N, C-alpha and C positions, 0 to 999 in steps of 0.2 A: 539336487532334488530331481527325482525322476519325472519325466514329462507326463506320465500317466497320473501321478499324484497331483501334479500341478493342474491338470485339466479337471480332475475331480474336485479339487478345492475351489477352482474358478466357477465350476458349475454349481457347487453348493452355495458359494457367496452370491451368485446371481439369483438363484432360486430364493434364498432367504431375503434378499433385498426386494424382490418382486412381491413376495408374500407379506412382508412386514411394512412396506411403504404406505399402504392405505391406513394402517393402524397408527402410524407415527403422527399424523396430523388430525386424527379423529377426535382428540380430546376437547377441541374448542369449536366444533362444527364448521371448520374452514374459515374462521374469521381472522386468523393471523394472530400475531403477538399483541397488537394494539387493541383489538376488540372490534366492536362494530364501528364503522366509519360513516360519515356523511359528507356532504359537499364542503362544509366549512373545514373539516379536518384535511381533506384532500387539497383545498385551496391554500391553507396555511402551510402544508408540507411543500407545495410548489413554491410558495414565496420564500420559504427557508432555503430551498435549493437555489433559487434565483439570487439570493444574497450570499449564500455560502461559496459558490464557485468563483465569482469575481474576487471575494476576499481571500480565498485560498490561493488563487493565481497571483494576486498582489503580494501576499505574504511570502510565497515561495520565490517570487521575483526579487523582492528586497533581500531575502536571505542569500540568494545566488549572487546578487550584486555585492553584498558585504564579503562573501567568501572569495569572489573574484578579486576584490580590492586587496584582501589579505594576501592572496596568492601573488598578485603583481608586486606588492611591497616586498614579499619574501624573495621573489626572483630578482628584484632590483638590489636588495641588500646582498644577495649572493654574488651578483655581478660586480657590485662595488667592492666587495671584499676580495674577490679574485683580481680585480683591476689594480689595486693598490699594492704593487710589488715591493715598494720600499718599506712597507710596514710588516712584511712577512718575514718570519724567521728563517734561519738556515744559512748556508754558505753561499 
């Protein structure tokens, strides 16, 4: 693609985004997706975040622990299999 065409397309995209950006969120007077908020809504959202992050960290830690346990068991089984030469076939 020629560089001149690339510059023209980039300029057009920038111009369109600057022109259309104010129109994109003008349908609800800037209130956002939820609508009008008050102190109770903000406080409840904060409490939800306070509860969510420790639960998420705990859940992911337990998942990682279980996966590490499986990995170590798989490594031990592979080591035990390679260590028993009398049970391996061949000459």
